[in-house]
Every structure is written in C-alpha cells, then in structure tokens.
N, C-alpha and C positions, 0 to 999 in steps of 0.2 A: 548334055551331063557339063562335059567342063567350062560353060557360061555359071552354070549356075555354082560352080564351084570355084569360080573367080569372085562370083560377085558377092558370096558368101563373107571371102576369106575381104574385100576389099570394104566389106561390114563389116564385118569383123574390127579390121585395123583403125576407120572410120571413128567406130565406135569408143575406144580403147584411147585418139588421141582425142576427143571431145574429150573422158574421164578424166585425164591429163589435165583438157587444159581450163578444165572448170577444176578442180583439186587445188590446181598453180592464184585462179582465180578466188576464192576463200579463201585460201592460205591470205593472199594478196587485202582482200578487203577487213580481215580479222586484226590485220597492220591495221590496216591503217587505222581502222575502229580505236584501237588497243591507245593508240599518239592523240588521234584528238583530243581521247580520253582524258590520258596525262596532259595535252594542254590547256583543256578546256576544264580540268582540278589545278589547275597550277604547280603542275612538274616542272619537267626539267623541257625545254625545247628540243625540237630533235639535232640540235648541234653543240645539244650539251650543255649549255650556256641555259640558267634563270629562266623560267617564265611565271612574268607574274602573275599573282590571280585575280584573274577575272578582269585582267584588262584588256579594257575595251574603251577605255575613253582615258583623262588625265590622273596619272597617279594621286595617293593620295597625299593632300599638303600641298599640291599644286597651285598658284592664282589659277583661276580661269579668266579666257581673257574676254576683252571686248564685245560686246553684240548690241545689234538694236535689231527687232525685227519687229514684224505686224501681226496682233492675234489672228486668227479667225474672225473678231466680230469687230476687227478695223480696228484695234486699238496697237496704238506702241510700244512696245515693254522693252525693257533694259535687265541686266542682271537686277540692279537696284530696285528695277519695280515690288518684286518678290519677297523683302524685304533680308535678314540676316541670315537664317534658317532654310533657304528655301531647299524642297524635295524637286527633282527632272529626273521625270523619263524619256526615252527618245523613242521611239516604236517607227515599222516601218513594215505595210500591209503587202501580205503576202511571208511575214516570215514566219513560219513557224512557233518558231521558240516567242517569238513575239504576241501571234495569238492567246497562247497557251499562258502570258505572263497576264496578261491583261487584265484580263477581271480579279484579279490577286491586286495589280497597283489598282485600282479604278475603287478594292475595297478599303484597303490599306491607305489610299488617298482621303478617303469618305473620312473613316475616323482619324487621322491625324492632325494632331492643335494646329489650327492658323488659320481653316476657309482654305477655299480653292484659290484665295492671290495666293496664297503662299506653296502652289504646285505649279508646272511647269511641265506640259507631255509637250514631246514636237514630235509631228508625222511626216516622218519623210518619203515622199511619193506626192504622189496625181489621180485622176483619176475614183472611180465609184469604189473600191477598196480604203482609198484615206479617208472621202467621208463616210465609211461606218465606223472607220475608225475612231475618226476626229467625233461623230455624235455619241459613242462610249465614252470620250474624257470627256467631252467642253463641261457636265454636269457636274464635274470632281476637281479639276484644273484648267488652267490659262493654255488654251493651245492654240500652235502655231505650226503652219504646213507649211515645209521644206523643200525644194530639190537637193536632188545627195548633193553634198559637203557642200550645202549650207554655212553663212553664216554663226546658226548658235552651232549645228557640229561641228565648225572649225575651232571658236569659243571654247566648249568642254572638249575638245581633240578624240570627237569620238571617229574609232575606228569600225563599231559593229553590234549588232542590233538581236536584241535590246541593249538598250543601257540606260543604268539608275545612277544616278549620282547625287549625293547630300549636298547640300554649299553650305560652309561655317563661315561667315564674315569677306565674302569675295576668295575662298579654297576650298579646293575638292576636300569635305570630309570621310569619304568613303562611295565609291567607284566598284558598279559591278555588272557583272554581264545576268546575276541569279538577284530576284526580288527582295527573296531570301536575306542576304547575307544584311542588304544595307537598311530593311525590317528591324534585325538585329542590332545592326549600329545605330544607328536611331534610337530606340528605345533606351537602351547602355546610355547615353549620350544626354538623352530628358533623362535619367534619374540623377547621371552623377550628378545634373543642373538643380533637380526639382528637390 
C-alpha cells in the first residue's frame, strides 16, 4: 500500500512539473510570436531601434549592384536587360511564404504592362522543388536559378524570402517581403506617370 501512495505522489508531482513547464513554453512562444509580428510589421527591433518596414532587400532609393546571370533559357542577363522599370521577385523552394505569394506574383506579373522581358524572377535553390517553381514562373518572367548568396541576390542585397523589388532607373523604387506593398507602389507610380 505504501508503494501505491508513493507512486501516486510521484506521478502527481511529475504532472505538476509538466504543467508548469508547458505553461512556461506556451508563454515564451506567445512572446516570440509577438516579437516576430512586430518585426515583420515594421515595429521596433528587440534592441529598441527602428526595424525598417519589409526590409528583405536594399532599401528604397539604393543603387542596385552590377550583376550578370544566365537565365534558365541560357540567355545572359544584366539589370539593363529589363528596361527602366523592372519587377524583380526572389523565391526559395520550400519557403512557405514564397509558396503563398507565388500565385499572386504570377497574376500580377501577367497583368503588368511591359511584357515578360520587364520581369525577373530569381529562384534560389536546386532540385525538383526549384524546377517546379521555375515552371510556374517561366511563362510570365525571365527566370534565373542560383545558389544561396548568388550574384543577383548580392546585387539586390536580398536577406530573406520572398523578396519583391521594383526598380526605377537602376535604383530601388520599392522593396518588401509582401507583394501587396509592391503592387500598391507600382499602381501609384503608374498613375502618377500616366
């Protein structure tokens, strides 16, 4: 009988400890989720300093570095290949936000004036997943596949995926990880110009 009581007390103590640890983990996850949401929405960084809105590439107004790349069709390209107002998108296979925004990018690129030659899609990765992404992008954009930290990523200062950049005369007109922000900026620029 003493063993049963001791076992029950031990199980009760372990259950209480497990409950305390679970509550602590849940609280910490909520804190991390809140911090991540703040960072992604352009709030303040954990050190209290400003965190630029949507920063995953060079900030607006920055000159874009020189690059030369080869498309999936075997054609060499540079920034000048795409005219004065190209749309550039960076995608990484297996990246959930990239997969979520890929259909919207394809739709936006399809309807954007200027044709396929004014759009550059960079797929960062290799293998079957990259091939599937290329297949979806190739009808609406010129596609380059490169390894992580490739020359096109370096030229645009890409630090996260997805990244969308509007270029105006060799400078970043707008960059963001949310395509919606780029679509709004592009619409405003087109109406101001037209």
